[in-house]
C-alpha positions in Angstrom: -16.7 19.7 14.7 -14.7 21.5 16.1 -10.9 21.0 17.6 -12.0 21.1 21.2 -11.8 18.0 23.5 -12.0 17.5 27.0 -9.4 14.3 28.3 -9.0 13.4 32.0 -7.6 15.8 34.5 -4.4 13.6 35.1 -3.9 12.9 31.7 0.0 13.8 30.6 -2.0 15.8 27.7 -3.9 17.5 29.6 -1.7 18.6 32.4 0.9 19.9 29.9 -1.5 22.2 28.1 -1.8 25.5 29.7 -4.0 28.7 29.2 -1.6 30.1 26.4 -1.0 28.4 22.9 1.7 26.1 22.8 3.2 23.1 21.1 1.7 19.2 22.3 4.3 17.6 23.4 5.5 15.1 21.0 7.9 11.6 21.4 10.2 11.6 18.3 12.1 8.9 18.3 15.8 8.9 16.8 15.9 8.9 13.0 13.0 11.7 12.5 13.3 14.5 11.0 10.5 17.1 12.2 9.8 19.6 8.4 7.6 21.4 10.9 4.9 20.9 14.6 2.3 23.4 14.4 0.0 20.6 16.2 -0.7 23.7 19.2 -3.1 23.4 22.3 -4.2 25.8 24.5 -6.8 24.8 28.0 -10.3 26.9 27.5 -11.8 28.6 30.6 -14.0 25.8 31.5 -11.1 23.2 31.2 -11.7 21.9 27.8 -8.4 21.6 25.8 -8.7 23.5 22.2 -6.3 22.2 19.3 -5.4 24.0 15.9 -6.7 23.3 13.5 -4.8 23.1 10.8 -4.9 20.9 7.6 -0.8 20.9 8.1 -0.4 20.1 11.4 2.8 18.0 11.9 5.0 16.2 8.8 7.9 14.4 10.0 10.4 12.2 7.5 13.0 9.6 8.2 16.4 10.6 8.5 19.6 7.9 7.4 22.1 7.7 10.7 24.5 10.1 10.1 27.6 7.8 10.2 25.0 5.0 7.2 26.2 6.7 3.6 23.4 5.8 0.9 25.2 3.9 -1.2 25.6 0.9 2.5 21.7 1.9 3.2 20.5 1.0 0.1 23.3 -2.1 -0.2 21.1 -2.8 3.2 18.0 -2.7 1.5 15.1 -2.3 3.5 13.3 0.7 5.4 16.3 2.5 6.2 17.3 2.7 2.9 14.0 4.6 1.6 12.2 7.9 2.7 9.6 7.4 5.3 7.1 10.3 5.5 4.3 10.7 8.0 2.0 13.8 7.6 -0.9 14.8 10.5 -3.3 17.4 10.2 -7.0 18.5 10.9 -9.7 18.0 8.5 -12.7 19.6 10.2 -16.3 16.6 9.7 -13.9 14.2 10.4 -11.1 15.4 12.7 -7.8 14.2 12.6 -5.9 12.3 9.5 -2.1 10.8 10.3 -0.6 9.0 6.7 1.8 7.4 6.1 3.5 7.9 3.3 6.5 5.7 0.6 8.2 7.8 -0.2 5.4 10.7 -1.2 1.7 11.8 -1.7 1.8 9.4 -5.1 2.4 6.1 -2.4 0.3 6.5 0.6 0.7 3.2 2.6 -1.5 3.6 5.8 -3.8 6.2 6.6 -5.6 6.1 10.2 -8.2 8.9 11.1 -9.8 10.2 14.3 -11.9 12.5 16.1 -10.0 11.8 19.8 -6.9 13.4 20.8 -5.5 11.3 22.7 -6.2 8.5 20.1 -4.4 10.6 17.8 -1.4 11.2 19.5 -0.5 7.3 20.9 -0.9 6.8 17.0 1.4 8.9 15.6 3.8 8.4 18.3 3.1 4.5 17.6 3.7 4.7 13.3 7.1 6.6 14.2 8.5 4.3 16.7 6.8 1.3 14.0 9.0 2.7 11.6 12.4 3.6 12.6 12.5 1.7 15.7 11.2 -1.9 13.9 11.7 -1.5 11.0 8.1 -2.0 9.4 5.3 -0.1 7.8 1.4 0.4 10.0 -0.7 -1.8 8.2 -3.0 0.0 6.3 
């Protein structure tokens, strides 16, 4: 399976992609520190969209607000006191995979696999919002 997709012509993702490789736009909510983002895409001559096929497309982790000390965060508890990581990549044979780590690969909390680019972006953005805006982890 190749990371090549046919998107609805007027979809926000389709309109954001050009003939040259460029980053796909992501809505990253406040409270995240993006470690790396190589979610690159380009439009092919036939109109389909090709996405980079790396297992290391995206990695971000929660960032405590600058006004909240580590001690205050620990006393409050909850997700603000912990480092949550979100990792995403493309895996041949199964498609995109998003993983929520609490806090590391030894503690995988939730994962989602899809071969649909739109679903991948929607899930990635939605999980980041859920974690930092609602203080909840996605269901496994």
